[in-house]
Phi, psi and omega in degrees: 000120186286157179248137180261351184228143175270143180230148174283118183288339177236118178289331182235180173297159183301320181295313182295317179302316181295319179297318178294320177301312182295323178295315177297318178299318181298314182292317177300320180296322177302316181295323177293316180294323178295321176297321179298322177296315180296330179273002178065035176285158175279183185298327178293320177297322176301314182295319181296312180294325177296314180295315183295317181295318184285323190248349188300316182296314178294325178295316177301313180300311184295322179293322181291319184274354179083022176274078185243148351296147182302156181303329180299337182253356180252346179243111184299329179298325179296323183279323185283326183304315176298330178291324175295317177299322178300315180297319179298313181290322181302317184266334190233025187301326177298319179292320180296319178300326183289337178254032185299325179297317178297319179298320179297327177294315178293326176298320177296323177295318177297322177301312180297316181295315187286327179293326180283309182295326178294320178295316181297317181295318179298317180293322180297335178270008170103004179284156177285176188296317181295314180295323179296316178296322179297317180286332172297318175298315180298323178300319185283323189246349185300319180296321179294324177296313179297321178302310183294321179296317178293330177275006178062038176243155168292128181310136185302323184288352177262355185263133182290337184269020176244144178298150183310130179231308180291325184300314176301321177294322177297319179297314179298315180294321179295319177301320181296313183291328175294318177297319178298315182302322182262017180053039184243008181279117177228170175307321182293312181289329175297320177296323177299319178297319177300313183296321180296314178297316179299311182295320179296320177295319178297318178296321178297320178292320184290317186253006178055048175289137181223154179286147181289151173272186184304141182298129181053048182297121179231028182301139177270357179285136180299143181290135177269145179240000000 
């Protein structure tokens, strides 16, 4: 599938991009391991949820676009970082729980980074703009969906009583494809898209913004929690 626009495959230098990826992976892995602790999983369960949460979105994207073997299996740092997060949570989970707000802030930063980088990578592999934005969203939220499913929970991004999570990622991914369409995607504008997704997620957390439910919902079925 031909491309009509050139895009920068790296918003930052290779070293900085890799460091940011690992930071995002670490924070996502922490959230997976913490859910495993709450579910009373053993150490193996902690490691599985940490790996799935951190790498699941990128793995889905890479398999769909044909970037095989996926980056999760070609970069040892990507695989080892969730294991380090597992060890931290295994020994220090009460302390980690106490700084949960800080972790959520870093999680929001990872969301912004991954929705943008995922969209760019999908487009670079020849997908159209709509498909690229969709995979950018999947990169950012896919791991969390897999985490919740393995933990036997309804995925957080599908629940009305959770602060907006997918919407900020959608905004970031949409900004990227609009920039690509107008040949305006540069490292600077890409960073703006990251910041917008990050900022929107922080505002949603601060003011508890949530997506609306069905219009004039009058269901007689009891609400599930």
